[in-house]
N, C-alpha and C positions, 0 to 999 in steps of 0.2 A: 504494500500500500504506500503510495507516494502522493505528494501534492500534484494537482493537475498541471500546474505550471512547470513542474520538473519532469513530466512524462517523456518529452522528447530526449532529455538528457540520459535517461536510463534504458531506453529501448534496445541499445546495443550491448548492454551488460551480459556477461556470460550466463547469469542465472535466469534470464528472461527466456521463456518458451516462445519462439517466433511462430509456432504452428497454431497458437491460439491468440485471440484478440484481447486487448485490455478492455476493462469495463470502467467507464467514467461516469461518476454521478456527483453533481455539485462541484466542489473544489477538490475532490479526491479521485485518484485513479487507482484501480486494482489491477496488478499485472500478474499473469500466469507465470509460474516458476517451473523450471525443469525438475525432473525426478532427482531426488537426492539433495536438493537445496531446501533450506528452511523456509517456512511461509508463516504469515500472520494467522491464517485460518483456512479451513477447507470448506469449499462450497459444495453442498449436497448435489448429487447428480440430478439433473432436471427430469421430472416425471414425464413419461410419455402419455399422450392423450390419444385414445383410440375410439372416441365416441362420435356423436353426430357433429357435422361441420357447423361452425358458427363464426361470427366475428364480433369484435368488441368496439363499441362506440362509446367513448367516455368511460363510464363504469357500468355499462349495460351490455349484456350479451344478446346478439340478434341472430335469429334463425329464419331462413327462408324455406319455401317448399311446403311439404306436408307438415301437418301439426306434429310436434314432437311428443313422444311418450313421456310419462312421468320419470321413467328411468333415464331417458336421454337428458332431460332437464337436470336431474340430480347429478349426473356425471359432469355436466358443465359447471354446475354450482360448486361441486367439490374440487374441480380443477382450477377455476379462475375466481371464485368467490365474488361474482358480480352483485351489484345492488338489486338487479332485476334481470329477468330474461324475457325478451319480447319476440313473439312469433309474428312475422310478416307474411301473410298469405298471398297478397297480390298488391299491385299498384293500379289505381283507377284513373282513367281518363287523361286528358291533356295536362291536368294539374298534378298527376302522379301521386295522388294522395294514398298513403298506405291503408290497407285493410289489415288491422293488427289486433293482437290479443296479448296481454301480459300473462305469462304462464308461471312466473315466479317473482316474488319480491315486489319492489316498487320501481316504476319507470316514469320519468318526467324529463325535464330539460337536462341535457348533458353538455359538457364542455369536452370536445374531442380535439386532440392535437394530432396533426398529420404533417410531416415534413416541416415542422416548426411553425405551421400556421394553425390558428385556433378557430374552431367552428362551434357556435352555439346553436342548438336546435333541439326539438323534441321528436325523437324517432317514431313516436306514435302518430305524429301529425304530418311530417314531411319526410321525403326520402333523402338518403345520403348515398352518393355514388362511390361506395367503398370499393367495389370491384374495378373501378376505373383508375386506380392509383397510378399505374404505369403510364396511362394515357395522359393524366394530368401532368406528370413529370415530363413527358415527351413534349407537350405543348409549351410548357414553361421553358424547356431547353431550346425549342425552335425560336421562341421570342428572344431569348438571350443571345442567340447566335445570329439573329437577323441583322443586327448592327444599326437598326433605325428605331426611333421611338414610335412603335406601331400604334395605330388606332384600331381597336379590336371590338367586334360586336359579339356578345354572348347572348344568343337569342333565347336560350332556355336556362337562365342562370340559376334557378333554384335558390339555395341558401348561399351559393357562391363557391361551390366545390371546384369549379374551373376558373371562375372570375378571380378568386383570391390568389392562387398561384400565378396566374397570368399577369395580374397587376403587380404582384410581388416580384416578378421578373422584369419589370420595367414598362409594360404596356399601359396605354390609356384605354380603359375598358368601358364600353357602354353595355351595362348588364340589364337585361330585360327579364321580367318574371310575371306571369299571369296570376299565380296563386298568392293571394294577399298574406296568408300565413307564412309561406316561404319567403315572401318579399320582406316581411318585417325582420326575419332572421338574417336575410341578406344585408339589410341596412346595418344591423347590429354587428355582423361579422366584418363588414368593411371598416367600421370604426374600431372594433376589437383588434384588428390587425394593422391599424395605422395607415390605411390606404384611401382615406377620403379624398385625397388630392389626385388619385389616379382612377377612381371609379365613379361613373355617373350611373346611378341606379334608377330605373323607371318601372312602374307597375302597370301591366296591361298586356294586350295582345301584341307580340313582337312585330307582326305584320304592319301594325299601325305606328310602331315606335321607332323603326329604323329611320335614320336620316343621314344625309351626307354620304361620303364615300369611306369605305373601310379598307385597311390593309389586310385584315384577316377576319373571317367570320366563322364562329363556332356554332354549329347546328347540332347540339347534343341531345337529340330526341329521335326515337326510332321512326317517327312519322315526318322527320325533317324534310324528306324529299318533296313533300306536298307544298312546302313553303320555299323551295329552291327558287321559283320564279320571283318571289318577293325579294329574296336576297340579291338576285342578279340586278336589281334596280339600283344597288348601292355598291357597285364594284368598279374596278378599273383593270387594265392589263397589269398583271403582277399580284392582284389580290389572291389570297389563298383561302379556300373554304374547306372546312372539316365537317363532312356530312356523315352522321351516324345512322346506322340502319341495322336491321336483322337480315343478314344476307346481302349480296351485292345488288346495288341499284345503278350500276354504271351505265346500263343502256338508257335508263330514264335521264340520267345526268347528261349524256351526250345528246339525247333528243331535245332537252330544254336548251342546251348550249347552241345547238344548230339554229334554233328559232331566234336567238339574240345576236348571232354573228360572232360570238366568242368561240375560240378553241381552247383546249386545256390539256395539260399533263395530269393524268389521274393515276394515283397510287392507292391501292386498296390493301389495308392490313387488318389483321384480326386483333380484337381487344380481349375477348374471352368467350368461352362456350356458354351460350345462353340456355339452350335445351338440346336434347339429342338431335343431331344433324343440322343444327342452326347456330351460327356464330354472330355475335355482336361485332360488326366491322365499322371501320371509319374510312371514308373516301377523302383523301387529300387531293383537292382540285386546285391546281395553279392555273389561273387564267392567262392566256397568251394574247 
């Protein structure tokens, strides 16, 4: 155990095990030691979990799919000790409101930290795009690499799960959300992360709220292709659109582009398996 500020100085010491990573918490760093060297204490081997799949939002465990059995809930509780367990059966309509049931403990507003950004929300009332973590990171990286102060439209902003990391990477984001409950959390999360100067949030139908020309447009909804013509009214050559869908909609994209006179480079990549034989994909459309 060493002070965090001294970590870099001791990493090359003979007693440090380079095959394992240090653990840093607060101002203290814990370094793994090689066999035969003295240590401050031993960390018990991490227990393996073999139960029902779940993820943690704040201090709440969330389950999707079929309703969990009492035994499955108990395994989760014994493994992670959440304040509550929430079963989300489905998401409804264009507002993506969860149909949910608390199956253990208490569930209310949570404070969830992801990649050093904070999100406040109630998972019973609004969705959180937990499975899109790598896609959030990818978009943030694209913005950082672009080399320009991008003006970005987030047409389905929700509570800000894409807006916050994009703005945190330097973009000026116009965030639009139709669900008033999600919009209130979006406003709070913008302030919570100190991004009020980079995000303009508006509540309503994104088709009516788009204005001006954008360098990048995020269309993070599975029905986004139906609003592609609306987005094309606010683009220029060089604008990049990220169109989410279940399965490829590349033919429809090309059909709509042909009607506007634009051509594009289109790259389709998989985000995650949504259900058997169906993938959540994103189409990166760079207009030429």
